[in-house]
N, C-alpha and C positions, 0 to 999 in steps of 0.2 A: 220094719224094713219091706216086709212082703207087699203090704200096702203102697210103698211108693215106687216099687218096680214098675207098675202100669204107667204111671204118671211119668217116670223118667222116659221110658220106650216113646211115650207120646211126642214128648218135648224134644226127643231126638229126631223122629218122625218128622215133626213140623220145622226143626231146623233143617234137615236133610230136604225137604221141598223148597223152601226158602232159598237156601243156596242154588238149587236146582233151577230156579225161575231166575235167580241173579246172575246166572252162566246164560240161560237162554237170551236174556235181555242184552248181554254182553256181547254174545254173537251177532245179535241182530244187528246191534249198534255198528259192530265191526264191519259187518256185510253192507250195509247203507252208508258207511264212510267210503268203502272200497269202491262202491257204486258210483257215489258222488264224484270220487275222483277220476273212476275212468269216463263219465260223463264230461268231467271240465276238461280232459285232456283234449288239445284242438287238433282239428282234423287236417289232413294236408289239404293243399290246392289242388283243383283239378287241371294237372299238366299232363299225364300220360296219355289222354286220347287226342293231346293237342299241339304234340311236340315228338319229332322223331329224329333224335340226334344222330341215330345210325345213318340215317340219309344225309344230315347236315353235317357232320363233324369229318375231316378227312381220316382216311385210316392210319392208324399208327406206324412207326417205322417197321419194316419188315426185320425178322430176326437176322442178324448176319449184315444187314445193309450200313451203309455209310453213316445213314441218320442214327441207326441203332448203336453202333459204334460211338458215335459221338455223344449220343446220350449218355452211355455209359463212363464213357471218359470223363465228363463233366461230373458225374457222381463221385468217382475214384478222386478227382481232385477235390472235391469240396469235403470227402471223408479225411482227407489228410489234412485239410486246413480247418476245418470246424471247431469252435472254442466250447468248453464247457457252458457257458451261458448259453451259446444257441442251442446246443442239445437240450438243456434244461426247460428253456422256451418251447423247443418245439416237441418235446413230451407232452408240457401243460398244455399246448395248443391241441394236441390228438382227442383233447374233450372239445366236440364241436359245438360252440356257443359264443353267440353274437357279444355276450360280455367279457370274452377275453379281450376286447377291444378296450376295456375302462383302462390299459395303460397309456391310450391315446386320447381318452374322454374323459377320463377324469374317475376318482374311486367310488363317487356316488354313481356312476352308471353300473347299476345291478338290477337283477330281476325282482327284488324285493321292492325296490324303489320305485321301478316303472315295469307295473304289470302289463298295460296294453302293449308295450313295446315289447315285452317278454313274449307275449303269446303270438304277435307278428312274425319274430323271428324263430319262435317255436314251431309254426306252421310251414315257415320256409324250411326248415332244417328237416322236417318229416315230408316233405313234398319233394324233393330233389332226389332221393334215391329212385322213384318211379320212372324218372328220364333217363338218369345217368346209368343205372345197372343194366338195362338192356343193352347199352353200348358195350360196357364190360364183358357182359355175356358174350355179343357178337364176336368181338375181337379176342377175347381170352387173352390178351398180352400177360406174359407171367411177370410177376414182381421182381424187381431187380435183383434181390437177394437169391431168388428163385433161379434166374438166369444166370447168375455170376456168383460164383463162391468168394470171389474178391470182397463182394460188398457185404459190409459189417452192420447189419439194422441194428438201431435201438429197440425195435418191436416188429411184430410178426403178424401185422392184420391178415386175415383172409381175403379170398377172392382176386378177380384180374385187377391191374393196373390201370387201365387206358378206358376213360380219362381219369383223374383223378378228383373223388367226391369232395375230398376236402378242399381241394383246391377250387373247387366251382362253387362251395358254401363261402369259400374265403372272398372271392371275387363278388358273388351275389349279396351278401352281407355287406359287403362295401358299397354297391351299386344303391343298395336301398338304404342304407345308412345317410350317405352322401346326398341322397334326395332328400332325407329327412332333415338332415344337418349341414345343410350346404358350407357354411363357413368354415366345417371342419372337413372338408373334401380332402385336402392334400393327407392331413395325419391320418385319416381314415384309410386311404388306399396304400399309403406306406405300410400301415398296421397288416392290411391285407397282404400286401406282399411278403413282409417276415410270415404271416400264418401259414401261406401256401410255400414258400421257400422252405421251411421247417420239415416239409414231406420230404424233400432232399437230404437236407440235413441229417434224419434219422434214416435214410435210405430206404424208403417204402415206395418212392416213385421216382419216375423219370422227368427231366424237363418238359419233354413233349408231353406228358400225361396232364402237367399243370397248366401248360398252355391251351390244350383242348379243355380242361376244366373252367379255364377262363373264358373261352368262347361259348361254352354251355351257360354259363352264368349269364352272359347278356344276351343269349336266345330266352334264357326262362325268364329275365328280367323283363324284356319287351313284352312275353305273353301275359305274365303277372298283371302289367297295366292296364290289360284289357279286362279284366275280372273285377266284377262288382263287388265280391267278398274281400279280395285284396284290397282294393281301394277303401273299403270302409276300414278295415284294420289299419290301413297306412294313416288314414285321417285321425283316427285314435290315438296312434302311436306320435304322429307330428303334434298334436295338441299337448300331449302329456310331456313329450320332449322340450316343447316350448315352454313349459311350466316348470319345467325342471332346470331348465338352462337360467331362466330368470331367477330361482332361487338361488341357484350356483353362482351368479354374478352379483346378487346381492350380497352373499357372504363375502365374496372376495372384496 
């Protein structure tokens, strides 16, 4: 047994070394995978240096003004009339994704099926804050549930309320989607209206916030159409969606 002890110790040392090397390899692979994902994350479009929404958008209604009171009155009326179905849709739409439009375009409208389309709209989503957030910071209009205890919100997002970032995204999604799929223009914009209205339904924005977001989206869309990288992404998405539509029609 005495002669076996050194051999056993040596085997244990070899095993420990192998395990250590395997752990090192695993850590390296995980780091490489994380780095690859970071590299694949689409960069936002260059908008902040080209659009100044602070000067382009009208100011929000002043606190206590007739327009401000009308904003609140509309929210309170909606709070009394909203249905459970409207609430559930609005809560789900809080996830800012163009693929929430699948109920207007078909179940096959998914990121997995349409990677180029997904990249285009992911870049749009990442881009909008750079031009909308400075307006929020400038006017610093309180959220409806902060301004009035009568509002019963279904969630409590941070930050100022004017203009609505989700409202801007809804309209921007619709503008670009309708350019990509002109035959579906009506259902696309109807879905965008429901998307934006949901922010009123859950009590986190005023109607004037949504209106300002819609104006912002039109300004952003006009600027994007001048950018080469947007046009390249748009062309790739258009080709992909045309192929997707032809397959969908074939199945029908």
